[in-house]
C-alpha positions as CSV (number, residue, x, y, z in Angstrom):
1,M,68.2,104.0,79.3
2,S,70.5,101.3,80.6
3,N,69.5,98.6,83.0
4,N,73.1,98.1,84.2
5,T,73.6,98.8,87.8
6,E,76.9,99.2,89.6
7,A,77.6,98.6,93.3
8,L,77.9,101.7,95.4
9,N,81.5,102.9,95.9
10,Y,80.5,104.4,99.3
11,D,78.7,103.5,102.5
12,P,75.2,105.1,102.3
13,A,75.4,105.6,106.1
14,D,78.5,107.8,105.6
15,P,78.8,108.9,101.9
16,D,82.0,110.8,102.6
17,K,83.9,107.6,103.1
18,M,84.6,106.0,99.7
19,K,85.2,102.2,99.8
20,L,88.6,100.8,98.7
21,P,88.8,97.8,96.4
22,A,88.0,94.5,98.3
23,G,91.0,93.2,100.4
24,T,93.0,96.5,100.2
25,K,93.9,99.1,102.8
26,C,95.2,102.6,102.6
27,G,98.8,101.3,103.0
28,D,98.4,99.6,99.7
29,C,97.8,102.9,97.9
30,R,100.5,105.0,96.3
31,H,98.9,108.1,97.8
32,I,99.2,107.0,101.5
33,Y,101.9,109.6,102.4
34,R,99.7,112.4,101.0
35,C,96.6,111.2,102.8
36,K,98.5,110.7,106.1
37,A,99.5,114.4,105.9
38,I,96.2,115.8,104.7
39,F,93.6,113.6,106.4
40,G,95.6,111.8,109.2
41,H,95.0,108.4,107.6
42,V,97.0,105.3,108.7
43,E,98.0,102.3,106.6
44,T,95.3,100.1,108.1
45,D,92.3,102.4,107.1
46,T,89.8,100.8,104.7
47,Y,88.2,103.9,103.3
48,C,89.2,106.9,101.2
49,D,88.4,110.5,101.9
50,W,88.7,111.5,98.2
51,S,85.4,111.4,96.3
52,P,85.6,109.5,94.0
53,S,88.2,107.3,95.6
54,R,91.7,107.9,94.2
55,F,93.0,104.5,95.2
56,V,95.9,103.5,93.0
57,A,97.8,100.3,94.0
58,Q,101.5,100.7,94.7
59,E,103.8,99.1,92.3
60,A,105.8,96.2,93.7
61,S,109.4,97.3,94.5
62,N,112.3,95.5,93.0
63,V,114.2,94.7,96.1
C-alpha cells in the first residue's frame, strides 16, 4: 500500500465541478468551444464539467 496522497481534483462540496490547474480558466483550454456549446461555459469559468477534467492548454498561436 502506498502512502502517497494527491490533492483532490474537485471541490468536495460540489464533486461535479473538477478544478482546473492553478491560475487557468476555461478560456485557456483548447476545448472551450465544445464546452460553451454543451455546458454553456464562458471563458472566465474556473471549473470543468468533465470528470476527470479534460483541460488541455491551448497552444500559443504564431501571429
